N, C-alpha and C positions, 0 to 999 in steps of 0.2 A: 621949914620945908624939908621933910625927910625924903630922901631918895629911896626908890624901891631897892630892897636888899633881900638876899636869901643866903642861908648858911646851911649846907647839907654835907653829910658824911657819905662818901662813896666807897663801896668795897671794890676798889680797883686801884692799881698802881698809878702814881702821878703821871707816868709816861702815857698811859692809856687815856687818861682824862685830857691831857694836853693834846694828844693826837685827835681826839673827838672834837676839839675846839679849833684846830688849826689845819684840817685837811678837808677837801671837798667831800670825800667819802664819809668822813666823820660827821660833818654838818648835815649831810643828806641822811645820815643814819638816825639822827635824833631830832632835828628841827624841821626841815622841809625837804622833800625829795626834789622840789623845784628850786635849786640853788646853783650858783656859780661862785666858787670861792678861790681867791688867790691865796698864796701861802707865805708871802713875804711882807715885811713892813712896807707900807705904801700901796700895796695891792688892795683891790676891792672885793667885797663879798656882797652878792646880791641874793636875797631870799624872796620867794614869792609864795603867797597864799591866795591862789586865784588871781583876782585883780589887785589885791593888796600886795605891796612890795616895800622892801627896805634895802638901801644900799649903804654899806658901811666901809670905811677905810680902816685898814689894819694900822693902828698907831704904835703898838708895842707888842713884841713877842719875846718873852723871857722863858726859854724852855724849862718846863717843870715848875714854873713859878707864877707867871702872869700872862694873860692875853687881854689886850685892850683894843676896842673898836670905837670909832667915832662915826655917828650916823650922818651921812651927807645928803641923802635923799630918802623920802618916805611918803607913801600914800596909803592910808588906812581906809579902805572902802567898806564901811560899816553903816547900815541904816541908822539914821538919827545922829550920827557923829558929824559935827559941823567943822571941827578943826582937824583936818585929815593928815596934816604934815607935822604933828607935834613932836615926832621923834627926831626931826632934823636938828642937829647941834647937840644931841645928847651923847653920852659916852657910856659904853658897857664895859665893865671890868670884871674879869674872872681871876681871882687869886687862888692859887693851888698850894695847899699846905699839906705836905706828906705827914701822915699820922703813923704809918708803918710801911713796910715793903709792899703791902697789899691794900692799903686804904689811904684815901685822900680827903681832906676837908676842902670843899669848894665854897668860897666866899664870893658871891656875885653881887655887884652893885650896878644899878642903871642910873647914872647921874643925870638928872633932869627929868626923870620919870617920878613925879611927886604927886601927892593928892590934889594939887591945884590944876593938874593937866586933865583935860576932858576925858581922855581915854584911860586914865589911871586904873580904874576898876577892871575894865576889859583887858588891858595890857598886863596887869598884875596876875589876873587869872591865866592869861596866856603864858606868862613866865612860869607859873606853878605847873601848868600842864607840860610845857616843853622841858623844864628842868627835871621833872619826873621822868620824861622820856630819855633825857641825857643819862640819868641815873640807871635806868633799865639798860640803855645802850652800852655803857661802860662796864656794867656788872654782868650782863648776859650776852652781849653782842647784837641784841635786837631791841631797837627803840620803837617809839610810836610817832614817827614824824608825820607832818601834814603831807597828804598825797592829794593832788588836784584831781577831783572826780573826772574832769574833762580829759585828763591824761591817761586814765585807766582804760 
C-alpha cells in the first residue's frame, strides 16, 4: 500500500514555502479561501470546499524543515462516493529541503491516502491541482485556491 507522494522543485526560498504552509494567509492563498488555520503545534486547521471539509491538527512544525498535520475530521461530499470520511486518521507531511537560497524541494506524503481508499483518484487529482497552486503561490505570490461560488 503506497501512500500518495509528490516531489516538486519550487523556485522560492524555504522560508516562503514554510510560511505558505503555516499561516492562515498562506493556506488561503493556495488551498482554499474558506479556511481557518492555527499556527502552533496542537492548533487546528479547518479547510472547506463548499460542503466538503477537513479538520487537521498541527502535529509538528520544524521551521524550514517540516510541517505535519493529522486529519481529525473530514467529510467529502462527492456524488457517488460512499465512504465520505476516509481522510480521518491520515497524516500529511511536508518535508522542505533547501536546494539553494532561492529554491526548495518539497517532498509531500499523505500517509493513509493509498490506492485502496475509495477517494484515492479524486484526492490524488486534488493534490496535483492544489500543489500546483502552492507552486504558483510561492513563486509568484498568486495561487489558484478554491473559492466557494456562494461566497463570491
